[in-house]
matplotlib code that plots the C-alpha trace (Angstrom):
import matplotlib.pyplot as plt

x = [32.7, 35.6, 37.9, 37.7, 35.0, 35.9, 39.3, 40.6, 39.0, 40.6, 37.4, 35.0, 35.5, 33.6, 30.3, 27.4, 23.9, 21.4, 17.8, 17.4, 13.8, 14.4, 12.7, 13.8, 16.9, 16.1, 18.4, 16.8, 13.3, 14.4, 15.6, 12.6, 14.8, 14.5, 17.1, 18.0, 19.1, 19.6, 22.8, 23.2, 26.4, 27.4, 29.2, 26.3, 23.3, 22.6, 20.8, 21.8, 21.4, 23.8, 26.4, 24.0, 21.7, 22.0, 23.1, 25.3, 24.5, 26.1, 29.4, 29.0, 28.4, 31.8, 33.7, 32.1, 32.3, 35.2, 32.9, 34.3, 31.6, 28.1, 25.8, 23.1, 19.5, 18.2, 16.1, 18.1, 21.5, 23.8, 27.2, 29.2, 31.5, 34.6, 35.5, 38.9, 40.0, 38.0, 36.7, 33.3, 32.7, 29.9, 30.3, 29.6, 26.3, 26.1, 25.8, 22.5, 19.5, 17.1, 14.3, 10.9]
y = [185.3, 185.3, 182.6, 179.0, 176.9, 174.2, 175.7, 174.6, 176.3, 175.9, 176.9, 174.2, 172.9, 176.0, 175.1, 174.7, 173.3, 176.1, 176.1, 177.9, 178.9, 182.7, 184.6, 188.1, 190.1, 191.3, 194.3, 195.5, 195.0, 197.1, 199.9, 199.7, 198.7, 195.8, 193.2, 191.1, 187.7, 186.2, 184.6, 182.7, 182.7, 179.1, 179.9, 181.4, 181.2, 184.9, 185.8, 188.9, 190.3, 189.7, 192.1, 193.0, 194.5, 198.1, 197.2, 194.2, 192.9, 189.4, 190.9, 193.5, 190.6, 188.9, 192.1, 192.6, 189.0, 187.4, 184.5, 183.4, 181.1, 181.8, 179.9, 181.2, 180.8, 181.2, 178.2, 176.1, 177.4, 175.1, 176.8, 178.1, 181.2, 181.6, 185.3, 184.5, 182.1, 183.9, 180.6, 179.0, 175.4, 173.6, 170.0, 170.4, 169.3, 172.5, 174.5, 172.8, 175.1, 173.2, 175.7, 174.1]
z = [-18.9, -21.3, -20.0, -21.1, -19.6, -17.1, -16.0, -12.6, -9.6, -6.2, -4.2, -4.9, -1.3, -0.1, -1.7, 0.7, 0.1, -0.4, -1.7, -5.1, -4.9, -4.7, -7.5, -6.7, -5.9, -2.4, -2.5, -5.8, -4.3, -1.3, -3.6, -6.0, -8.8, -11.3, -12.3, -15.4, -14.0, -10.6, -9.1, -5.8, -3.7, -3.2, 0.1, 2.0, -0.2, -0.7, -4.0, -6.0, -9.4, -12.3, -13.8, -16.6, -13.9, -12.7, -9.2, -9.8, -6.3, -6.7, -7.6, -4.9, -2.5, -3.6, -3.0, 0.4, 1.6, -0.4, -1.2, -4.5, -6.0, -7.5, -9.7, -12.1, -11.0, -14.5, -15.8, -18.2, -17.0, -15.0, -14.4, -11.5, -11.7, -9.6, -9.1, -7.8, -10.4, -13.1, -14.5, -15.3, -14.1, -16.0, -14.9, -11.1, -9.6, -7.5, -10.7, -11.6, -11.2, -9.0, -9.3, -9.5]

ax = plt.figure().add_subplot(projection="3d")
ax.plot(x, y, z, "-o")
ax.set_aspect("equal")
plt.show()
């Protein structure tokens, strides 16, 4: 993420309410691959691996679905990324990782 944090995002109205208890990238597991970090689509709830992972499933999901928003599922991180607006949002409640 190289753009300024907290820039305007025009897609926040698409955020749904999804649990964040997933601890694996299902697509990587199916392929027998590992991952670095997990991300969750805030439009449909799908979990995928980050861009530092071999398969980049979260970004692949964006390109396939057009769902613009994801959040980190890493403990201690609380941000949302909008692919369309290329911006990070750090002050929205949906960005908070609620993993127990």
